[in-house]
N, C-alpha and C positions, 0 to 999 in steps of 0.2 A: 580940537575935538576933545570931549570929556572922556576920561578913563573910567573904567568900572572894576570893582574889586569883588571877588568871590568871597562871601562871608563864611563859607565852609573851610576854605583852605588858604585864602589870601592871594590867590592868583590875580594878577592885574591884566585886564583886557585893555590893550592900547590900540585905538583905531588906526594909528599910523602904521602899526606893524601887522594888524589883523591876526589871523590864526590860519596860515596857509595849510598846515597839516590837518586842520579841521574844515577846510574848504572855504575859509573866509579870507578874501583878498585884502591886502593892505589898503587903507583908506575907507574901509567899511565902518560906518557908525554903528554903535551898539544897537540902536533901534532897527537897523537894517539887517542885522544878523538873523538868519532863519530861526524860527521858534523851536526847532528840534535840535539846535546846537547845544552842546554841553561843555562844561569846563574841561579843558584838556588835561588838567591835573587830577581832579577828583570826580568828575562825571556828573555834577549837579547841573540843573537847568538854569536858564537865564533868570528865572525868578529869584535865584539865590545871589544875585549880583546887586551891588549898590554903587552909586556914583562916588568917585573919589573926590573929596573936598579939597 
């Protein structure tokens, strides 16, 4: 699964880990994260994330 990076702060969303504190279970792809989810470090929305190459 592809990882995504927050362009604002550099946080990496890893689908294998999810974001349990943010209500996202491990194994959740970035596309399946709810639209109202925000970066756990800086609070920006999903639109501020880019795929990690």
